[in-house]
N, C-alpha and C positions, 0 to 999 in steps of 0.2 A: 281318181274317180274309181270305183268299182267297177270292173269288165263288163258285167252285165248291165249295168244302167249306162256306161258307157256306148254298148253295142245298141240299146235301144234308142238312146238319143241320137244316133246315127244312122238308123234305119231308114231314113228318107236321103240318103246319101250315095246309094249303092244299088246298081241295078240287079247282081245275081248274089244269091246270100253265099254262093262258094266263095266269093271275095274276102268274107269272114271266118268260114268254116264250114263244117258239115260233113257227110259220109260220101266216099266217092268209090264203088266197086271198079274191080279191076281182075285181069289175069296176068300172071306174071310168064313171061315168055321166053327165058333165057336160064342156063345153068340147071342146077338141079332142081330148081323149083318151077321150070317150066310146066305151065300147064295148071300151076296153082291158083284157085280163088281166093282173092282177099277184098278187104273195103279199108281204107283209110280213114279214120276219124280225126277230125281236126275241132278242136275245140275253141279256137279263138282267142286261147289264153297264151300260148306258146306249147300247150300239151297236145300232142298229135302222137299217132298209135295206129300199128296195124293189125288188123283183126283177120286171122287166117280161116276163111270160111271152110275149107277143105281140112282143117286140123280141128275140127269140134270148136270152131270161133275161137280159138285161144288166142292170145296177144303175141306178137314177136316183137318187131321194133318198137320204142318209145322212146320220145323225145320231151324233154323241155327247155324251148328256146334253143341254146347252142348244146346242150348237153343231151348226152344219152343215159337212159334210167336202166336199161334192161342188158342184161347178159346174154350174148348171142353164141352158139358153139360155132366150131369151124366151119360145119356145113351150113348154119344158117337155115331158112324156110327149106323145107322140102315137102312133096307131095305125101299123102297118108301111105303108109304100108299097112294096107289091109291084110288080117289074118296073122299079123306079127305076135302071136300070143304065145310064143312060149321062151323059155329062157331069158337070155340078156337082150335078144333081138331089139328091144324098146330104146335103149341107147344108140342103136344104128342111125336111127333119124330123129334122136332127140334135138330138136333146135334149140334149146333153152329157150329165149323169148320172158317177156314181162310175164306171161302167165303159160302154165301148162297144165291140163286137167290129168289128174290121176283118177282111175277108177272105171267103170261105176261099179264094179262089183269085186273088185282086188285093188288094193294098194300095199305094195311091199316086193320083195324080191320073188324071184320064181319060185314056185312050189307044186307039188302033187301030193294027193291023198285021196281020199275015198270018194270025195264030192267032184273031183276033176283035176285038171291040169291047169296052171297059171303062169302066165309069162310077167315079168317086171313091171309094175304099175298099171296092168290092165289095159283094155282096148280103147277107151273112149277118145282118146286123143288122136288116134290114128283112123278116124272115123270123119267123113266129109257131113257138113251140116246141110237141110235142106233149109233156105232163107224163106220165112213167110210173110215177112213185114220189115221195110226199112220207113223210119218216118224222119223228114228231114225237119230242121228249124225252119222257121219263120218270122225273121224280127220285124217284119212290116205289119205283122198281126199281132206281134207282143207274143209269138212262140220261140222259146228257146231250148226247148225238149228237143231232143234227138235219140234215135235207138236203131238198134237191129237186132232182130229177134231170128231164131233158127231153130230146128229140130234135128237132133242127133239120137240116133238108135243104135243101142248095145244089142243085137238079136241073134238068134238063131231058132231053128225048128226044135221044138221039146222044151223051148227056152234056155237060159232066162232071156226075158225079152224088157229090156230097161230102156226108156225114153227120156232123154234129155232135153227140155224145152228152156232157151238160155236165151237173154236180153242182156245186151249191153247196152246204157245207157248214159246221157249226160246231159249237160245244157251248154250252150256258147256261153262264154264267159265265166265259166268254172272247170278250176284244172282237175277235174274229179272223173274217175271212171267207177261206173255203177254196174256189178255184175249180179243179175237176179236169175237164177236156176231152180227148175222145177225137175224133179225126178219122179217118174212114175212106173210103176209095174204093169205094164201091159199085158202079163202072160195070167195063165190060169193056174198056177201054183205060186208059192212063196220064192222070193228070190234075195240071195245075200246082195246088201249093198254097203259099198265102202266109196269115200270120196276126199280128195287132197288137192286143193291148189297150190300149184309148185311156182311161186312166185319169185322170179330169179333176177337179181339186181348184179351190175356190173359197173366196168369204169367208164367215165371219171366220177359217177355217183358213189360207186364203191372205192376207196383208195384207202391208204395205211392212215390211220387215225378217224377213220368214218366209224361213227357211233350206230350200235345196234339198239333198239330200244324195245324193251317187254320186260315182263312181269309177271313172275309165275314160278313154282314150284318146278325143278327140271331134273331129268336124269340123262346119262348116256348109255347108249347100248353098246358102245363100244372101249369097255375100260383098258384093253391092252393094247390099242391100236399104238403103232410108232407115229402115228400123222395126229396124235391126240390134242384137241383144243379146249375141249371142255373138261375142265377139272378144278375142283377147290383151289383158291388162291392164284387161278389164271384169269385176266382179264379178257374174257371172251367175247364181251360187248363192245371191243374196240377192235376194229379190223385191221389186222397186220401187214406188212409188205409180203412180197412173194415168198413163198416157203418150199426149200429145197425138198422137204418131206411130203409134200402135197402134189411132187411130181407123179405122173401116172394116177393110180388110183387112189393117191392120197387123199384123205376126205376126214370129216367129223361130223357128227349131228346130236343134236339135243331132242328130246320129247319133253315138251313144258306144258303143264297142265297152268295155261295162260289165266290170270285173275280177269274178274270183269267188273265195270261200274255198277252203281246201283240202278242202271236202267238193263243189266245184262248183257251189253256188249262189252266186247274185247278190244283191246288197242294194241297196236305194236307199230315198229316203223323204223327207218334209217335215215340219219341226217349227217351232212357233209357240212363241217363248221368251215372249211375253206370256201365253198362254194355256196355257203349260207342257203344250202338246198336240202329238202328232205322229201321223203314218200311214206306217207302215213296210211295204215290199214286200220279198218273198222268192220267189226262183224259180229253176230250174235254168237256168244258163247254156247247157248242151248243148241243152236244148229251145228256149230263147229267148234267143239271143247276142246280140242289139241292146237298146238303150235309145233312146227318142227323149224328147227334153224339148221340149216344145212351150210356149212363152210368147205370149199375147196380153193386152197390159194395156189394153185399151179401156176408156173411162167406161161403165159399166154393163154391160161384156162383158169380166170381168177375171178370167183363168184361166190356169192353168198344168196341164201333164200331163205324168205321167211313163209310158210306154208300151214295157212289152216287147214283143219281136218277134221273129219268124224272120228278117225282112229289114227294112231300113229302108224308107219307105213311097216306094221308087223305082219301083215300077209292074212288071206283070209282063215288059214288053217289055226295060227296062234289066236286070232281074235274069235274064233269059235271056242277055242279051248277055255279063254278069258271069259266068255258070256258076254263079249260086248259087240259081236257083230250084229250090224241093223238087218232083220230079216222084214222086207217088204211083202206084204201080202198082195193077192192080186187085186189092181186098181188104187192100191195105196200110193200116198205122194209125199215127198217130204221138199221142201224149200229150203232155199239157201240164198244170202245176199253178203257179198263182199264189197266195199267200197274202198277203191285206192286215191288218195287225194296228194297232190304235189303242192308243196307250201315253201314259200320262202321265208327267211329266218323272221320277217317281221309280221309274220301272220302264225306263225304256231305259237299254240297254247297246251297242245296235250304235251305231257313230259315235261 
């Protein structure tokens, strides 16, 4: 029986909806994460995940039944490092997690030019959210929808002043995460805007033989890397075992002009045949025309990421030179939607 129908049929057999699923907020109280606000979301399907409210409502841990889906760094969840806006400081508290947001005005490496100085991947992931709404499901009334909404601000006096309104939603009985974002320029001058969703997958979903599923023309910005993965004649869509060449900073990356279907939606995913389990992404190509595939197969640091983005992570300076940098006028808005769905083999139709 379909899980949503199963829950509706049993709605007169439990007293408290949290017996089935819903949203629970709390504060972590130990280790590096001490004091960090989170929200656990349980979909009632085996999919449950942790939203880190104090880190732009990014998603850290994520599980489907017995299996972890996300890659977590050695650090794990940590509080935001406010004003970590120079050099490579961003990686000092990069928790990994299922979703880390990069932007809102810069995506890419550290840089300095006539428009200012910017650190790796921008500021937004190190910014707490103001929660303005939590909607719980109510199966007794036939309401399976649930959501949490917050506002995250990347702001300073004299600008830029960018505001992210994020809603993470789903339904009881569906193994799906929906991220709806709205970015608005609240300043009185035009502001640069770049956005990338760093979606990180780890073991056991990612293992030797796991398949990466995407279609589109690609190029690699690291042709001479000794840790090279992306090259003609290489099966870079099949995950390898741990690689010695990926110890330390060994990694590789591809910039993908992802294909869209007849409705303008781009699809990609990851599938583990041994587990009969996959995670699939769906997003409008018009909103996020690029997909980045990061591969880092280090010992005890084994991860790959699929990253929908407005731009490749080339930085604000290069995007200006290429005339691809988005400039938001005062009051102008951009909306984004990314869906992640966990599917077992018998339910997979995409790819």
